[in-house]
C-alpha positions in Angstrom: 129.9 110.1 86.2 127.6 109.2 89.3 127.7 105.3 90.0 129.8 104.6 87.4 132.0 101.5 89.0 128.6 99.7 89.2 128.3 99.9 85.8 132.3 98.2 85.6 131.4 95.9 88.0 127.3 94.6 86.8 127.9 94.9 82.5 131.8 94.7 82.5 134.5 97.5 81.6 133.7 96.9 77.8 130.1 98.1 78.3 131.9 100.8 81.1 134.3 102.0 78.1 130.5 102.6 75.6 129.0 104.7 78.7 132.3 106.3 78.7 132.9 107.6 75.2 129.0 108.4 75.0 129.4 110.6 78.1 132.1 112.2 77.0 130.0 112.8 73.0 127.6 114.3 75.5 129.4 116.4 77.2 132.1 117.4 74.0 128.8 119.1 72.4 127.3 121.2 76.2 130.2 122.9 75.1 132.0 125.8 72.5 135.0 124.5 70.3 137.4 126.9 72.0 136.6 125.4 75.8 138.6 122.3 76.4 136.9 119.2 77.1 138.7 115.8 78.7 138.3 112.9 80.5 140.2 114.1 84.4 140.6 110.3 85.0 138.2 106.6 86.0 135.1 108.3 85.8 135.3 112.6 86.6 135.8 114.6 83.4 137.8 118.2 83.6 136.1 121.0 81.3 138.2 124.5 81.0 136.0 127.1 79.7 137.8 130.1 77.6 137.2 133.6 79.0 137.9 136.7 78.0 139.1 139.2 80.1 136.8 141.6 81.9 134.1 138.5 80.5 132.2 136.4 83.0 131.0 132.5 82.4 129.6 131.7 78.9 126.2 130.8 78.6 126.9 127.4 77.1 127.7 124.3 79.2 125.1 126.1 81.6 122.2 122.7 81.4 125.2 120.9 80.7 124.7 118.1 83.6 121.3 118.1 82.8 121.9 117.2 79.4 123.7 114.2 80.4 122.1 112.3 83.0 119.3 109.7 81.7 119.6 106.4 79.8 122.6 105.6 77.8 123.2 102.6 75.4 125.6 99.3 75.6 125.9 96.8 72.8 127.4 93.3 74.0 124.9 90.6 74.8 121.6 92.4 73.3 121.0 96.4 74.0 120.1 97.2 77.1 119.5 101.1 78.4 121.7 102.5 81.4 120.4 105.4 83.8 123.9 107.1 84.1 123.9 109.8 86.1 126.2 113.4 86.8 127.8 115.5 89.9 129.3 118.6 89.1 132.2 121.3 90.5 133.0 124.5 89.8 136.5 125.8 90.4 138.1 129.8 88.8 141.2 130.5 88.2 143.5 132.8 86.6 147.0 131.6 85.2 150.3 129.8 86.7 150.1 126.0 87.9 149.6 126.6 91.2 146.3 128.6 91.0 145.6 125.7 88.6 146.1 122.5 91.2 144.2 125.3 94.1 141.3 125.2 91.1 141.5 121.9 91.0 140.4 120.6 94.6 138.0 123.3 94.8 136.2 122.1 91.7 136.4 118.4 93.2 135.2 119.8 96.3 132.3 121.4 94.7 131.7 117.7 92.7 131.8 116.0 96.5 129.3 118.2 98.1 127.1 118.2 95.4 127.4 113.8 95.4 126.7 114.2 98.8 124.1 116.1 98.3 122.4 113.6 96.0 123.1 110.3 98.5 125.3 109.3 95.6 128.5 107.5 96.7 132.0 109.0 96.8 
């Protein structure tokens, strides 16, 4: 997510946790049940798509970033809406832990490139 540190710094960690939960729910809903979605760390999430041999990437999740941007409501001292955006990184792999590390590094680099292009802090 973009700007997540600002949410914690401005509104506190309880508000940050609410935003993370809402974001995770929206992200999970953008993919198929057989795809794995989880929190990678901090404000980063990972999606591992189940692909069949000879098949391409599924259409599900294609617009996930667009659906995840917007206002998230947090409670506390009165409800407030906080803007949330995200940057995506992509990587592909087949088999083995070394390839997983290479894939995650490629996706991370792709995400930071998108954040930079959007003028977001990294």
